MARBA-3410 file (N, C-alpha, C, O; in Angstrom, 1 decimal):
187
-4.9,-5.9,17.4,-6.1,-6.8,17.5,-7.2,-6.0,16.7,-7.5,-4.9,16.9 ~ -7.9,-6.8,15.8,-8.9,-6.2,15.0,-10.3,-6.6,15.6,-10.4,-7.7,16.3 ~ -11.3,-5.9,15.4,-12.6,-6.2,15.8,-13.6,-5.6,14.9,-13.2,-4.7,14.1 ~ -14.8,-6.0,14.9,-15.8,-5.6,14.0,-16.5,-4.4,14.6,-17.2,-4.5,15.6 ~ -16.4,-3.2,13.9,-16.9,-1.9,14.5,-18.4,-1.8,14.4,-18.9,-0.8,14.9
-19.1,-2.8,13.9,-20.6,-2.6,13.7,-21.3,-3.1,15.0,-22.6,-3.1,15.0 ~ -20.6,-3.5,16.0,-21.3,-4.0,17.2,-22.1,-3.0,17.9,-23.1,-3.3,18.6 ~ -21.7,-1.7,17.8,-22.4,-0.7,18.5,-23.8,-0.5,18.0,-24.7,0.1,18.6 ~ -24.1,-1.0,16.8,-25.4,-0.9,16.2,-26.4,-2.0,16.7,-27.6,-1.9,16.4 ~ -25.9,-2.9,17.5,-26.8,-3.9,18.1,-27.7,-3.3,19.1,-27.3,-2.6,20.0
-29.0,-3.4,18.9,-30.0,-2.8,19.8,-29.8,-3.3,21.2,-29.7,-4.5,21.4 ~ -29.9,-2.4,22.2,-29.8,-2.8,23.6,-31.0,-3.5,24.1,-31.0,-4.2,25.1 ~ -32.2,-3.3,23.4,-33.4,-3.8,24.0,-33.8,-5.2,23.6,-34.8,-5.7,24.1 ~ -33.0,-5.9,22.8,-33.4,-7.3,22.6,-32.8,-8.3,23.6,-31.9,-7.9,24.3 ~ -33.3,-9.5,23.6,-33.0,-10.5,24.6,-31.5,-10.8,24.6,-30.9,-10.9,25.7
-30.9,-11.0,23.5,-29.5,-11.4,23.5,-28.6,-10.3,24.0,-27.6,-10.5,24.7 ~ -28.9,-9.1,23.7,-28.2,-7.9,24.2,-28.3,-7.8,25.8,-27.3,-7.5,26.5 ~ -29.5,-8.0,26.2,-29.7,-8.0,27.7,-29.0,-9.1,28.4,-28.4,-8.8,29.5 ~ -29.0,-10.2,27.8,-28.2,-11.4,28.4,-26.7,-11.1,28.4,-26.0,-11.3,29.4 ~ -26.2,-10.6,27.3,-24.8,-10.2,27.2,-24.4,-9.2,28.2,-23.4,-9.4,28.9
-25.1,-8.1,28.3,-24.7,-7.1,29.2,-24.9,-7.6,30.7,-24.2,-7.2,31.6 ~ -25.9,-8.5,30.9,-26.0,-9.1,32.2,-24.9,-10.0,32.6,-24.4,-9.9,33.7 ~ -24.4,-10.7,31.6,-23.2,-11.6,31.9,-21.9,-10.8,32.2,-21.2,-11.1,33.1 ~ -21.7,-9.7,31.3,-20.5,-8.9,31.6,-20.6,-8.1,32.9,-19.6,-8.0,33.6 ~ -21.8,-7.7,33.2,-22.0,-7.0,34.5,-21.8,-8.0,35.7,-21.2,-7.6,36.7
-22.3,-9.2,35.5,-22.1,-10.2,36.6,-20.7,-10.5,36.8,-20.2,-10.7,37.9 ~ -19.9,-10.6,35.7,-18.5,-10.8,35.8,-17.8,-9.7,36.5,-16.9,-9.9,37.4 ~ -18.2,-8.5,36.2,-17.6,-7.3,36.8,-18.0,-7.2,38.3,-17.1,-6.9,39.1 ~ -19.2,-7.5,38.6,-19.7,-7.4,40.0,-19.0,-8.5,40.8,-18.5,-8.2,41.9 ~ -18.9,-9.7,40.3,-18.3,-10.8,41.0,-16.8,-10.5,41.3,-16.3,-10.7,42.4
-16.2,-9.9,40.3,-14.8,-9.6,40.4,-14.6,-8.5,41.5,-13.6,-8.5,42.3 ~ -15.5,-7.5,41.5,-15.4,-6.4,42.4,-15.6,-6.9,43.8,-14.9,-6.5,44.8 ~ -16.6,-7.8,44.0,-16.9,-8.3,45.4,-15.7,-9.2,45.8,-15.3,-9.1,47.0 ~ -15.2,-10.1,44.9,-14.1,-11.0,45.3,-12.9,-10.2,45.7,-12.2,-10.6,46.6 ~ -12.6,-9.1,45.0,-11.4,-8.3,45.3,-11.6,-7.2,46.3,-10.7,-6.4,46.6
-12.8,-7.1,46.9,-13.1,-6.1,47.9,-12.1,-5.9,49.0,-11.9,-4.8,49.5 ~ -11.5,-7.0,49.5,-10.6,-6.9,50.6,-9.3,-6.0,50.2,-8.6,-5.5,51.1 ~ -9.0,-5.9,49.0,-7.9,-5.1,48.5,-8.5,-3.8,48.0,-9.2,-3.8,46.9 ~ -8.3,-2.7,48.7,-9.0,-1.4,48.3,-8.7,-1.0,46.9,-7.5,-0.9,46.4 ~ -9.7,-0.7,46.1,-9.7,-0.1,44.8,-9.1,-1.0,43.7,-8.8,-0.6,42.6
-8.9,-2.3,44.0,-8.3,-3.2,43.0,-9.5,-4.2,42.7,-9.9,-4.9,43.5 ~ -9.9,-4.1,41.4,-10.9,-5.0,40.9,-10.9,-5.0,39.4,-10.3,-4.1,38.8 ~ -11.5,-6.0,38.7,-11.5,-6.0,37.3,-12.6,-5.1,36.6,-12.7,-5.1,35.4 ~ -13.3,-4.4,37.4,-14.5,-3.6,37.0,-14.1,-2.7,35.8,-14.8,-2.7,34.8 ~ -13.1,-1.8,36.0,-12.7,-0.8,35.0,-12.2,-1.5,33.7,-12.5,-1.1,32.6
-11.4,-2.5,33.9,-10.9,-3.2,32.7,-12.0,-3.9,31.9,-12.0,-3.8,30.6 ~ -12.9,-4.5,32.6,-14.1,-5.1,31.9,-14.9,-4.1,31.2,-15.4,-4.2,30.1 ~ -15.1,-2.9,31.9,-15.9,-1.8,31.3,-15.2,-1.3,30.0,-15.9,-1.0,29.0 ~ -13.9,-1.1,30.1,-13.2,-0.7,28.9,-13.3,-1.6,27.7,-13.5,-1.2,26.6 ~ -13.2,-2.9,28.0,-13.3,-4.0,27.0,-14.7,-3.9,26.4,-14.9,-4.0,25.2
-15.7,-3.8,27.3,-17.1,-3.8,26.8,-17.3,-2.5,25.9,-18.0,-2.6,24.9 ~ -16.8,-1.4,26.3,-17.0,-0.2,25.6,-16.3,-0.2,24.2,-16.9,0.3,23.2 ~ -15.1,-0.8,24.2,-14.4,-0.9,22.9,-15.2,-1.8,22.0,-15.3,-1.5,20.8 ~ -15.7,-2.9,22.4,-16.4,-3.8,21.6,-17.8,-3.4,21.2,-18.2,-3.5,20.1 ~ -18.5,-2.8,22.2,-20.0,-2.6,22.0,-20.3,-1.1,21.9,-21.4,-0.8,21.4
-19.5,-0.2,22.3,-19.8,1.2,22.3,-20.2,1.8,23.6,-20.3,1.1,24.6 ~ -20.3,3.1,23.6,-20.6,3.9,24.8,-21.9,3.5,25.5,-21.9,3.4,26.7 ~ -23.0,3.3,24.8,-24.2,3.1,25.5,-24.1,1.8,26.3,-24.7,1.7,27.4 ~ -23.5,0.8,25.8,-23.3,-0.5,26.5,-22.4,-0.2,27.7,-22.6,-0.8,28.8 ~ -21.3,0.6,27.5,-20.4,0.9,28.6,-21.1,1.6,29.7,-20.9,1.3,30.9
-21.9,2.6,29.4,-22.6,3.3,30.5,-23.6,2.4,31.2,-23.8,2.5,32.4 ~ -24.4,1.6,30.4,-25.3,0.7,31.1,-24.6,-0.2,32.0,-25.0,-0.5,33.2 ~ -23.4,-0.8,31.6,-22.6,-1.7,32.4,-22.1,-0.9,33.7,-22.1,-1.5,34.8 ~ -21.7,0.3,33.5,-21.2,1.1,34.6,-22.3,1.3,35.7,-22.0,1.1,36.9 ~ -23.5,1.7,35.3,-24.6,1.9,36.2,-24.9,0.6,36.9,-25.0,0.5,38.1
-25.1,-0.5,36.1,-25.5,-1.8,36.7,-24.5,-2.3,37.6,-24.8,-2.8,38.7 ~ -23.2,-2.2,37.2,-22.1,-2.8,38.1,-22.1,-2.1,39.4,-22.0,-2.8,40.5 ~ -22.2,-0.8,39.4,-22.1,-0.1,40.7,-23.3,-0.3,41.6,-23.2,-0.5,42.8 ~ -24.5,-0.3,41.0,-25.7,-0.5,41.8,-25.8,-1.9,42.3,-26.0,-2.0,43.5 ~ -25.5,-2.9,41.5,-25.6,-4.3,42.0,-24.5,-4.6,43.0,-24.8,-5.2,44.0
-23.3,-4.2,42.7,-22.2,-4.5,43.7,-22.4,-3.7,45.0,-22.0,-4.2,46.0 ~ -22.9,-2.5,44.9,-23.1,-1.8,46.1,-24.3,-2.3,46.9,-24.4,-1.9,48.1 ~ -25.2,-3.1,46.3,-26.2,-3.7,47.1,-25.6,-4.7,48.2,-26.1,-4.9,49.2 ~ -24.4,-5.2,47.8,-23.7,-6.1,48.7,-22.6,-5.4,49.5,-22.5,-5.6,50.7 ~ -21.9,-4.5,48.8,-20.7,-3.8,49.5,-21.2,-2.6,50.3,-20.4,-2.1,51.1
-22.4,-2.1,50.0,-22.9,-1.0,50.7,-23.2,0.2,49.8,-22.3,0.7,49.1 ~ -24.4,0.7,49.9,-24.8,1.9,49.2,-24.5,3.1,50.1,-24.5,3.0,51.3 ~ -24.3,4.2,49.5,-24.1,5.5,50.2,-23.9,6.6,49.3,-24.3,6.6,48.1 ~ -23.5,7.8,49.9,-23.3,9.0,49.0,-22.2,8.8,48.0,-22.1,9.6,47.1 ~ -21.4,7.7,48.1,-20.4,7.4,47.1,-20.9,6.7,45.8,-20.2,6.7,44.8
-22.1,6.2,45.9,-22.6,5.4,44.8,-22.8,6.2,43.5,-22.3,5.8,42.4 ~ -23.4,7.4,43.6,-23.6,8.2,42.4,-22.2,8.7,41.8,-22.0,8.6,40.6 ~ -21.3,9.2,42.7,-20.0,9.5,42.1,-19.3,8.3,41.4,-18.6,8.5,40.5 ~ -19.5,7.1,42.0,-18.9,5.9,41.4,-19.5,5.7,40.0,-18.8,5.4,39.0 ~ -20.8,5.8,39.9,-21.5,5.7,38.6,-21.0,6.7,37.6,-20.7,6.4,36.5
-20.9,8.0,38.1,-20.5,9.0,37.2,-19.0,8.8,36.7,-18.7,9.0,35.6 ~ -18.2,8.4,37.7,-16.8,8.1,37.3,-16.6,7.0,36.3,-15.9,7.2,35.3 ~ -17.3,5.9,36.5,-17.2,4.8,35.5,-17.9,5.2,34.2,-17.4,4.8,33.1 ~ -18.9,6.0,34.2,-19.5,6.5,33.0,-18.6,7.4,32.2,-18.6,7.4,31.0 ~ -17.9,8.3,32.9,-16.9,9.1,32.3,-15.8,8.3,31.6,-15.4,8.6,30.5
-15.4,7.2,32.2,-14.4,6.3,31.6,-15.0,5.7,30.4,-14.3,5.5,29.3 ~ -16.3,5.2,30.4,-16.9,4.7,29.2,-17.0,5.7,28.1,-16.7,5.4,27.0 ~ -17.3,7.0,28.4,-17.3,8.0,27.4,-16.0,8.3,26.8,-15.9,8.4,25.6 ~ -15.0,8.4,27.6,-13.6,8.7,27.1,-13.1,7.5,26.3,-12.6,7.7,25.2 ~ -13.4,6.3,26.7,-13.0,5.1,26.0,-13.7,5.1,24.6,-13.1,4.8,23.6
-15.0,5.3,24.7,-15.8,5.2,23.4,-15.5,6.3,22.4,-15.5,6.1,21.2 ~ -15.2,7.5,22.9,-15.0,8.7,22.0,-13.6,8.7,21.5,-13.3,9.0,20.4 ~ -12.6,8.5,22.4,-11.2,8.7,22.1,-10.5,7.4,21.7,-9.6,7.4,20.8 ~ -10.7,6.3,22.5,-10.0,5.1,22.3,-10.6,4.2,21.2,-9.9,3.6,20.4 ~ -11.9,4.0,21.3,-12.5,3.0,20.4,-12.3,3.2,18.9,-12.0,2.3,18.2
-12.3,4.5,18.4,-12.1,4.7,17.0,-10.6,4.3,16.6,-10.4,4.0,15.4 ~ -9.7,4.4,17.5,-8.3,4.2,17.2,-7.8,2.8,17.7,-6.6,2.5,17.6 ~ -8.7,2.0,18.3,-8.2,0.8,19.1,-7.4,-0.1,18.3,-6.4,-0.6,18.8 ~ -7.7,-0.3,17.0,-6.9,-1.3,16.2,-5.5,-0.8,15.9,-4.7,-1.6,15.6 ~ -5.2,0.5,16.1,-3.9,1.0,15.9,-3.1,1.1,17.2,-1.9,1.4,17.2
-3.7,0.9,18.4,-3.1,1.1,19.7,-2.4,-0.2,20.1,-3.1,-1.2,20.2 ~ -1.1,-0.2,20.4,-0.5,-1.4,20.9,-1.0,-1.9,22.2,-1.6,-1.1,23.0 ~ -0.9,-3.1,22.4,-1.4,-3.8,23.7,-0.9,-3.1,24.9,-1.6,-2.8,25.8 ~ 0.4,-2.8,24.9,1.0,-2.2,26.1,0.5,-0.8,26.4,0.3,-0.4,27.5 ~ 0.2,-0.1,25.3,-0.4,1.3,25.4,-1.8,1.2,26.0,-2.3,2.0,26.8
-2.6,0.2,25.6,-3.9,0.0,26.1,-3.9,-0.4,27.6,-4.7,0.1,28.4 ~ -2.9,-1.2,28.0,-2.7,-1.5,29.4,-2.4,-0.3,30.2,-3.0,-0.1,31.3 ~ -1.6,0.6,29.7,-1.3,1.9,30.3,-2.5,2.8,30.4,-2.8,3.4,31.4 ~ -3.3,2.7,29.3,-4.6,3.5,29.3,-5.5,3.1,30.5,-6.1,3.9,31.1 ~ -5.6,1.8,30.7,-6.4,1.3,31.8,-5.9,1.8,33.1,-6.7,2.1,34.0
-4.6,1.9,33.2,-4.0,2.5,34.5,-4.4,3.9,34.6,-4.8,4.4,35.7 ~ -4.3,4.7,33.5,-4.7,6.1,33.5,-6.2,6.2,33.8,-6.6,7.2,34.5 ~ -7.0,5.3,33.4,-8.4,5.3,33.7,-8.6,5.2,35.2,-9.6,5.7,35.7 ~ -7.8,4.4,35.9,-7.9,4.3,37.3,-7.7,5.6,38.0,-8.3,6.0,39.0 ~ -6.7,6.4,37.5,-6.4,7.7,38.0,-7.5,8.7,37.7,-7.9,9.5,38.5
-8.1,8.6,36.5,-9.2,9.4,36.1,-10.4,9.1,37.0,-11.1,10.1,37.4 ~ -10.6,7.9,37.3,-11.7,7.5,38.2,-11.6,8.2,39.5,-12.6,8.8,40.0 ~ -10.5,8.2,40.1,-10.3,8.8,41.4,-10.4,10.4,41.3,-11.0,11.0,42.2 ~ -10.0,10.9,40.2,-10.1,12.4,40.0,-11.6,12.8,39.9,-12.0,13.8,40.5 ~ -12.3,12.0,39.1,-13.8,12.3,38.9,-14.5,12.1,40.2,-15.4,12.9,40.6
-14.2,11.0,41.0,-14.8,10.8,42.3,-14.6,12.0,43.2,-15.5,12.5,43.8 ~ -13.4,12.5,43.2,-13.0,13.7,44.0,-13.8,14.9,43.5,-14.3,15.7,44.4 ~ -13.9,15.1,42.2,-14.7,16.3,41.7,-16.2,16.1,42.1,-16.8,17.1,42.5 ~ -16.7,14.9,42.1,-18.1,14.7,42.5,-18.3,15.0,43.9,-19.5,15.1,44.3 ~ -17.3,15.1,44.7,-17.5,15.3,46.2,-17.6,16.8,46.5,-18.0,17.2,47.6
-17.3,17.7,45.5,-17.4,19.1,45.7,-18.7,19.6,46.2,-18.8,20.4,47.1 ~ -19.8,19.1,45.6,-21.1,19.6,46.1,-21.4,19.2,47.6,-22.1,19.9,48.3 ~ -20.7,18.1,48.0,-20.9,17.7,49.4,-20.0,18.4,50.4,-20.4,18.8,51.5 ~ -18.7,18.6,50.0,-17.7,19.1,50.9,-17.2,20.5,50.6,-16.5,21.1,51.4 ~ -17.5,21.0,49.4,-17.1,22.3,49.0,-15.8,22.2,48.2,-15.0,21.3,48.4
-15.5,23.2,47.4,-14.3,23.2,46.6,-13.0,23.4,47.4,-12.0,22.9,47.0 ~ -13.1,24.0,48.5,-11.9,24.2,49.3,-11.3,22.9,49.8,-10.1,22.9,50.1 ~ -12.1,21.9,49.9,-11.5,20.6,50.3,-11.2,19.6,49.2,-10.7,18.5,49.4 ~ -11.4,20.1,48.0,-11.1,19.2,46.8,-9.7,18.7,46.8,-9.5,17.5,46.6 ~ -8.7,19.6,46.9,-7.3,19.2,46.8,-7.0,18.2,47.9,-6.3,17.2,47.6
-7.3,18.5,49.1,-7.0,17.6,50.2,-7.7,16.2,50.0,-7.1,15.2,50.3 ~ -9.0,16.3,49.6,-9.7,15.0,49.3,-9.0,14.2,48.2,-8.8,13.0,48.4 ~ -8.7,14.9,47.2,-8.0,14.2,46.0,-6.7,13.6,46.5,-6.4,12.5,46.2 ~ -5.8,14.4,47.1,-4.5,13.9,47.6,-4.6,12.8,48.6,-3.8,11.9,48.5 ~ -5.6,12.8,49.4,-5.8,11.8,50.4,-6.1,10.4,49.7,-5.8,9.4,50.2
-6.8,10.5,48.6,-7.2,9.3,47.8,-6.2,8.8,46.8,-6.4,7.8,46.1 ~ -5.1,9.6,46.6,-4.2,9.3,45.5,-3.5,8.0,45.6,-3.3,7.3,44.6 ~ -3.2,7.5,46.8,-2.5,6.2,47.0,-3.5,5.1,46.6,-3.1,4.1,46.0 ~ -4.8,5.3,46.8,-5.8,4.3,46.4,-6.0,4.4,44.9,-6.2,3.3,44.3 ~ -5.9,5.5,44.3,-6.0,5.7,42.9,-4.8,5.0,42.2,-5.0,4.4,41.1
-3.6,5.0,42.8,-2.5,4.3,42.3,-2.7,2.8,42.3,-2.3,2.1,41.4 ~ -3.3,2.3,43.4,-3.6,0.9,43.5,-4.6,0.5,42.4,-4.5,-0.5,41.8 ~ -5.6,1.4,42.2,-6.6,1.2,41.2,-5.9,1.1,39.8,-6.2,0.2,39.0 ~ -5.0,2.0,39.6,-4.3,2.0,38.3,-3.5,0.7,38.1,-3.6,0.1,37.0 ~ -2.8,0.3,39.1,-1.9,-0.9,39.0,-2.8,-2.1,38.8,-2.5,-3.0,38.0
-3.9,-2.2,39.5,-4.9,-3.3,39.4,-5.5,-3.3,38.0,-5.6,-4.4,37.4 ~ -5.8,-2.2,37.5,-6.4,-2.1,36.1,-5.4,-2.7,35.1,-5.8,-3.4,34.2 ~ -4.2,-2.3,35.2,-3.1,-2.7,34.2,-3.0,-4.3,34.3,-3.0,-4.9,33.3 ~ -2.9,-4.8,35.5,-2.8,-6.2,35.7,-4.0,-7.0,35.2,-3.9,-8.0,34.5 ~ -5.2,-6.5,35.5,-6.4,-7.2,35.0,-6.6,-7.1,33.5,-7.0,-8.0,32.9
-6.2,-5.9,32.9,-6.3,-5.8,31.5,-5.3,-6.8,30.8,-5.7,-7.4,29.8 ~ -4.1,-6.9,31.3,-3.1,-7.8,30.7,-3.7,-9.3,30.8,-3.4,-10.0,29.9 ~ -4.4,-9.6,31.9,-4.9,-11.0,32.0,-6.2,-11.1,31.2,-6.4,-12.1,30.5 ~ -7.1,-10.2,31.3,-8.5,-10.4,30.7,-8.6,-10.1,29.2,-9.3,-10.7,28.5 ~ -7.9,-9.1,28.7,-8.0,-8.6,27.3,-7.7,-9.8,26.4,-8.5,-10.0,25.4
-6.6,-10.6,26.5,-6.4,-11.6,25.6,-7.5,-12.7,25.6,-7.6,-13.5,24.7 ~ -8.2,-12.8,26.7,-9.3,-13.8,26.8,-10.6,-13.2,26.3,-11.3,-13.9,25.5 ~ -11.0,-12.1,26.8,-12.3,-11.5,26.5,-12.5,-11.0,25.1,-13.5,-11.2,24.5 ~ -11.4,-10.3,24.6,-11.6,-9.7,23.2,-11.9,-10.8,22.2,-12.9,-10.7,21.5 ~ -11.1,-11.9,22.1,-11.4,-12.9,21.1,-12.7,-13.6,21.3,-13.5,-13.9,20.4
-13.0,-13.9,22.6,-14.2,-14.6,23.0,-15.4,-13.8,22.6,-16.4,-14.3,22.0 ~ -15.4,-12.5,23.0,-16.6,-11.7,22.8,-16.7,-11.3,21.3,-17.8,-11.2,20.8 ~ -15.6,-11.1,20.6,-15.6,-10.8,19.2,-16.3,-12.0,18.4,-17.1,-11.8,17.6 ~ -15.8,-13.2,18.8,-16.4,-14.4,18.1,-17.9,-14.5,18.4,-18.7,-14.7,17.5 ~ -18.3,-14.3,19.6,-19.7,-14.3,20.0,-20.5,-13.3,19.3,-21.6,-13.5,18.8
-20.0,-12.0,19.2,-20.7,-10.9,18.6,-20.8,-11.1,17.1,-21.8,-10.7,16.5 ~ -19.8,-11.7,16.4,-19.8,-11.9,15.0,-21.0,-12.9,14.7,-21.8,-12.7,13.8 ~ -21.1,-13.9,15.5,-22.2,-14.9,15.3,-23.5,-14.2,15.6,-24.5,-14.5,14.9 ~ -23.5,-13.4,16.6,-24.8,-12.7,17.0,-25.2,-11.8,15.9,-26.4,-11.8,15.5 ~ -24.3,-11.0,15.3,-24.7,-10.0,14.2,-25.1,-10.8,13.0,-26.1,-10.4,12.3
-24.4,-11.9,12.7,-24.8,-12.6,11.5,-26.2,-13.3,11.7,-26.9,-13.4,10.7 ~ -26.5,-13.7,12.9,-27.8,-14.3,13.2,-28.9,-13.2,13.1,-30.0,-13.6,12.8 ~ -28.6,-12.0,13.4,-29.6,-10.9,13.3,-29.9,-10.7,11.9,-31.1,-10.4,11.6 ~ -29.0,-10.8,11.0,-29.2,-10.5,9.6,-30.1,-11.6,9.0,-31.0,-11.4,8.2 ~ -29.9,-12.9,9.5,-30.8,-14.0,9.0,-32.2,-13.8,9.5,-33.1,-14.2,8.8
-32.4,-13.3,10.7,-33.7,-13.2,11.3,-34.5,-12.0,10.8,-35.7,-12.0,11.0 ~ -33.9,-11.1,10.1,-34.6,-9.9,9.6,-35.2,-10.1,8.2,-35.8,-9.2,7.7
END
């Protein structure tokens, strides 16, 4: 799948960008809330990865922060909110730095597997972020206790990516091409 790599140059501060990130965040939040009865299974990470691939790291991190803050207003705020934001932001960084430049060469199945690995990374970073609260000596037990949930997260990410990527990539790519061409006309 090809996409136009110039989307990361779209300024975050204009109205269309704010609306776009708001819509993607709303989709992510709604999916997270809808899937809340199934622990760690939601479209949040897959949507974040798609956003980061198309728009770049800054959009990914903005979406990570907004998704966790807004969804946790409903699902519950707590000491876990900051580690959740950090974990999703790390996924946006890894995706933007390592995956985005090579995306057009990565097969679909490999991207689906990457989203699964991102679910495992999320759990690992969450566990690391707990070290200041519980100390390093509890890190291994904390991580191992959450590993089954991380596996569910990984499986959910793969499933959501397989369903959402063929829909969102072409739809957003078409929208962004029109958006970028409209920006050139307005300048």
